[in-house]
N, C-alpha and C positions, 0 to 999 in steps of 0.2 A: 226060961233059961235057953231053950232051943232056939227061940226067935232071936234072942240077943246074940247067940253064936252065929246064926245065919247072917245077921246084920254085920257082924265083924268080918265074916268071910267075904261078904259083898264089898265092904270097904277095902279090904286087902286086894281083892281082885280088881277093883276100879283103880287103885293106886298102881298096881302092876301094869295094867293097860296104859295108864297115863305115863308111867316110866318108859314103857316100850315105845310109845308114840314119840315121846321127847327124845329118846335115844336115836330113833330113826330120823327125826328132823334135825338132830344136832349137826350132822354133816353139812346140811344146807344152811341152817340158820345160826349155828353157834349157840351161845347161851340164851338167845331169844327163843330157843326151843322149849324153855321152861313155860313160855306162854301156851305152847301146844298142850303141855301137861295140864295147865290150869283150865284150858278150854274143855279137855276131856273130863276133868273132875266136875266142872260146872255143868256140863251136859248130863253127866250121871246124876248129879244132885237134882237138877230140874226134872229129869225123867222120874226119879224116885218120888219127888214131891207131887208130880201129876198123877202118879199111880196110887198115891195115898200112903206111901211108905214113910210115915212120920216117926216110926219107931216107938210109938206109945203102946205099951203092953196092957194086958188086962189088969 
């Protein structure tokens, strides 16, 4: 249960970082700033996969 809650908090934090990056890039790129958010989420997913954060519990 604790591991699942930690995973959800990590996901929420990653989405907030992605939203912040997209909001910052919006002035320069317009709606294409959504690509910035996608890159942040993709980078976070790849980092978690490399560290072995597959989410499989016992």
